[in-house]
Residue, then its C-alpha position, 0 to 999 in steps of 0.5 A: m269520685r268526686k262526682i258521687l261526692f258531690a251528688i251525696f253533699a247535695a242531698a245532705a240536710i240542713l240540721t238547725v238546733s234549738g239552744s233551749v231544749a236540751r236533747e234533740r231527735y232528727s230523722l235522718d230517713e231522707g237523703w241516703l245514697f245506695y249501692f251494692g258492695s260488689e259495684n266497687s264504687g258508688d258512681n252509679a248510687r241510686a237515692v233512697t229514703l228509709p226504711h230500705t231494702w233491695n229485696i221487694t221482688p218475690g221469690v227472689t232473695l238477694q244476699a249481698a252486702g249494701n252501701y248507705d251514705r249521706t253526708l250529715y251537717i253538724p252545727g258547730q254550737w253543739s261543740g260540747r254536746r253528745l251526738f249518736l246514731h240509733f238505727g231502729g234496725a239492719q238485716s242482718a249484720a251492719d257496720v257504721f263508719v263516720n268520716g271514714t272511720w268505723a265508729g261500731a257495729h251490731t248484729g241481728s235483724y230485728t232490734a235496734f242499737t245506738i252508737e256514739i259518734t261524738d268524737r269522730v264527727k267535724f262541728g261546724d262541717d258535713n259529715l259522710l256516713h257510711v253504712v255497711v250491711s249485709n243479709a248474707w247466711r252466718s252460723d254465728i247470727l240468730p236466726a240461723s233457720t227461717e222461712q222468712n226472707i232476711d231481706g238486707g238493708l237498712t229496715r227500720s228508720v234511723e235518727l240522730i240523738v243530741t244530749p248534753a255532755t251529762a245525760i240520760s244514755p241512749l246507749h243502753l242496748g239500743t233503749c232510751g236509758v229508762s226501764i220501767r220495772a213492775d214489781k207487785v202489782t194489786p188493784e190497791r198499789a202498783d210498786a215499780h222501780a224505774d233503771v235510769r242509765l246516766m253517762t258522763k266524761t266528768p264526775v258530776q252530782c245530779d239531782l233524778t226527778l221522775k214524775v208520773t202522770d196519768d191519762t187525764g193529766y194527773v200526776v199520781t206520784t213524784r220521786t226525787a234521787r240524788a247521785k254522783v255520776d262518774n262515767n257511767r252508772t244506773v240508778s233505781i228509783p222506786f215509786a208507787v201508784m196507789t189504786p192504779q187504773l191497771w192495763s187490760p186488754g178492754k181498758p188500756s190505761l197508760y201512764k206517762i213517767e218523765v225523768v229529769l237529770a240534773p246535774e250541778g251547774r250544767q244543763k237538764d236532760t229529760v226523758c219521757v216513757v209511756t207505760g201501764f201496769r198489769d200483772v201476768k200469772i199462771a195458774g192451773g195452767r190458765l193465763l191469768v192478767n189481772g187475776r182473771a182468766s180468758q182465752l187470748h186469740g192471736v194472730r201470727m204477724m211476720h216481717d213482710r208486706y208486698m213491694r216492701g219486704a221488711a222495710l215496714t213503715r209507721s203508716d204499714y203497722h197502723d193500717d195492720m193494726a186496723l185490720i187486726a182490730e176489725l178481725g177482732a183479734d186481741a194479741i199479736r205474736s211477732e215471730g221471729g224477732p220483734h217488730d218495730g217499737c211503734l207496732y207495740d205503741r200502737c197496741d199498747s193504746l189499742g188493748i192488743a197483747a203481744w208476743v215477743d220471739l227471739p229469733l231462734s226456730q226452724a224451717p221445715f228443710l232436711g238441710d237446715v240447721a237452727f242451732v250451732d254449737s258454738p260461743a259465738f252463736r250462743s253468745n249472740g242469742l243471749v245478746q238478742l234476748e237481751e236486747i228484746i227484753e230491754q228494748n221492750i219492757n216499757h210496753p204494757s201490751v207485751w205479756m210474754w217473751g218466745i224463746f224458740s219456735l218449732l225447733n226439733p231438738r237434736g241433742d243435750e247441747m241445744l236442750a241446754y242451751l234453751r234452759e240457758l235462755n228461759d234462765a236468762a228471760h226470768r232474770l231480766d224480767p222475773s214479771r213476764p212468762t217465757v213461751a216457745c211453740s213446739n211441734r214435737n214430743g219430748e223434753i223440749n216442751f217442759i222449759t218455757d212457762l207456757i207452750v204452743w202446740q203447732q201439732n198441724v193434725g188434719w194438714e200434714r197428717g191425719s184428717f180433721a176429724d182427729v183435731e177433737r181426739w187430741c184435743s181430749q187426749l191433751n186434755d186428759k194427760w197434759s191438763h197440768m201443763a199451760n198449753g195454747a195451740s197454733w194452726g194454718e193452712a195455705g190457701n191462695a186466693g188467686i187459685t180457683s180450682p182444685l185443677q190450677a192447685r194441681m198445677a201450680a202445686l198450691r192449696t186452694e183458698a176452699r181447703q183453707t177455709d175448710m181446715h179453719e172451720q174444723y179447727a175453729a169448731v173444737i178449738n176456739d174457746n176450748e178452755t183446754f186453752w190459755g190462747v189460740w194463735l192463727n198461722s198467720f195474719a198475712d201471706y207474706a214472701s218466702s224466696r225458699h218455697g217455689s211460688g215465692y209465698l207463704y199463703t197462709g194468711l187470714v189477708t193478702s200479702d198487699r192487704s186489699l183482699r180478705k179472705d173467706a178464714f177473716y171473716l169465720y173469725k171475724a164472726l167469732w171474735n169481734r163482738r162490736e160489729p155483726v158479721l154476714h159473709i156468704v163463703g166461697r165468692r172465688g171458689g169459680s164454678r160449681s158442679g153437682p150436689q153441693q152446700l152453701t156455708v155463711y158465716s153468721s154473728a147476727g143471727e140465723p140468716v136467711v138465704s135464698i137462692d133465684g129468690e127461693r129459700i133454701a134451709m139452713r142449720e148451725v153447725s158450729p158457732s156463728r158457722y151456718v151450712s144449707s141443705e144440699f142442692t145443685p146449682r143450675g146455670r147462673s144464680v144469684v145467692h143472697a142473704e140476710a140477718g138484721e140489718l145485714r145483707d150480702s150476695i154473690t153469684i155462683g155459676a154451675s160448670s159445664p158437663l164438659t169441664r174437667p173436674 
C-alpha cells in the first residue's frame, strides 16, 4: 500500500492561491491513477488524464467498477472558505470519497454534479480523493435500454471550486447557481429574471447586483437587491433588456450577465453567465422562433468517437461543430442525454439550435425493458430531467427538451409517467417546448408539444417510393400536429461491393446514399415538417451489434471520411460554400449499363468520361443523374460547375468476377 500511496503523492498537483480573487476554479484533469475494483488493490494502477473511459476497443464494452485516485494539496490559507468538487459527468453511477470518508454520490451518465468537501479535507496538507465509478446495468438508472455504449469512467472534466463562506451556491443540481429565465421576449423588450442560489453557514445581510452587458461591452441594464441569507436561499432578480438583439441561427447575439454577491463585512463573490434572448413558440404545426417559421435541418449526435468512446474532449466537440457547420446544418440533437456544456457554448456562438434528450429510449432488441415501473426508476428520470433543464437553461441555442425516443408503449403506467415527465418539463421551464421521437402509432404521440416521426419507410419496410405516399397521408390526416421527421440508413464506407456486404452482413455506402437521396427529394424543405433530423452525424460504437458499430453516420467514427450522403446535404443546406461532388468513388468495380450521379449547388455540372461529354439531368434539387452508359476498362470521370472541379476513376469489373 505504501508503494501506491507514494506514487499518488508524487503525482499530486500543488495548487496556488490568489488572495485577491473571491472564487477560484482549478482543473483536476491531471494526476489520476486508475485501477479496476476487481484488482483488489492499486499496486498496478495506471496514470490517466480526464476525460477517461476504460472502454475504447470497438465491439467490446466491459461492465465493471473502476477506481480513480489522486491527491490534492489544500493550502492552509484556504481555511474558512468552502471547497467543492464539480464533475462534468461519470458513467453511470459514482461514489466520491475524501480521505477515506464518503462525501457524496450521483447516478446518471450525462449530467454534471457537485459535491462539497470542505469538512472532509485537511488544510495545509495532502488529501486523497477516491472515486468509484460503475457502468453496470441497473434498473433504477436511465437509460435502461440503449444502442449507445455506456462506457464507464470519469468521462468529463473535474474541477475544484473554492468560494467564500457566504457565496453563490454551486450545489444546485450541478449548476453555477445562476439561472436566467425568460418571461416574455419581443423585438421591443426582453423580460426575464435571474434565480440566484445563495449559501451561508451564518446568517448575514447581502447586497446583490446584476449587470447585463451586450457583445460590444455596453452595459444595457443593472439591477440590485438586498436579502438576508440564512443557510440556503434563492433570490429572484427581475430585469428587462430594451430593444434586445434577439438570438437566432442567422444572428446569434449573446449577453453576459454578471451577478455579484456582497455580504456585509465579508468577501464578495461573483458568477458570470453568457445567455441570449429569443422567443420559441408553436403555431399551426410550425416551430416559430422570434415569430418566424423555418424548417430546421439537424443531425443526431451520439456520445462516441473512435478510440475515445464517451470521453470526448473540448477539441473533439470543436472539430465536430466545424464539420456540422460545413454540412450546413442549423440544429443538433443530443441523442440519449446532454453532451458536455462546452458543446452548447459552441452552439450559442455559432447559431446552431439544439434538442437535448432525457435518456429514456428503447433499443430494437426484444429482451430490452426500457421503462421500469418502480419508484427508484421514476425518481431517477425526474431528477435527471431537472438536472438537464437546470444545467442547460442559460443556453439560447437549446430550443427544446426531449422526453423520450422510440419507446414501445406497454401499459397505461408508461403513458402516465411520460405525461408526468412532460408536465415537469413545462413546470421547470415554460419557455421551451417538449419533443419526442416516435416509430409507433397511438396515444404516445400526443404527449409532447412536438413529435418527430422515424417510421423507417423504405429501409425497414416497403420501398422508397412509399416515402412520398407516407408524407401525403401525414399531411392529410395529421397536419394539425407539429410534425418533424427523422431518417437514416447504415452505410459502411469500408464495404465496396454487394458480395462483401452479404458476407459481412453489413450495408454498403451506396445503399445508404440511395436511401438519403430518396428521402431528401421528398422531405427536405417539405412544409409538412417543422424539422428534419438525420440519423446520424457520425458512425458510432455499439457493442450490442455484431460489427461493434452502427454505420448510420454521414462521416466515419474517426471523422476522417465524409460519405457521399454528407455532400448531398451540404449541397442542399450549405448556402455559403458551393458543392460539386461525384458520387460513388468508393463503389469498387462497375459492370453493365449504369448512371453517374453528381451533387452540385453551383449550377448544372458539365460531366465527361475520358474526355467525352455525357448528358446530365436534374432529378431533384442539387442532384444530377447522367444518361446510361457502360464502362469499358478504367475511365476518368471529370465534372465542372462554375469554378469547381471534381474527378474520380472508375473501373469495369471482369466478366469472370462474381456479381
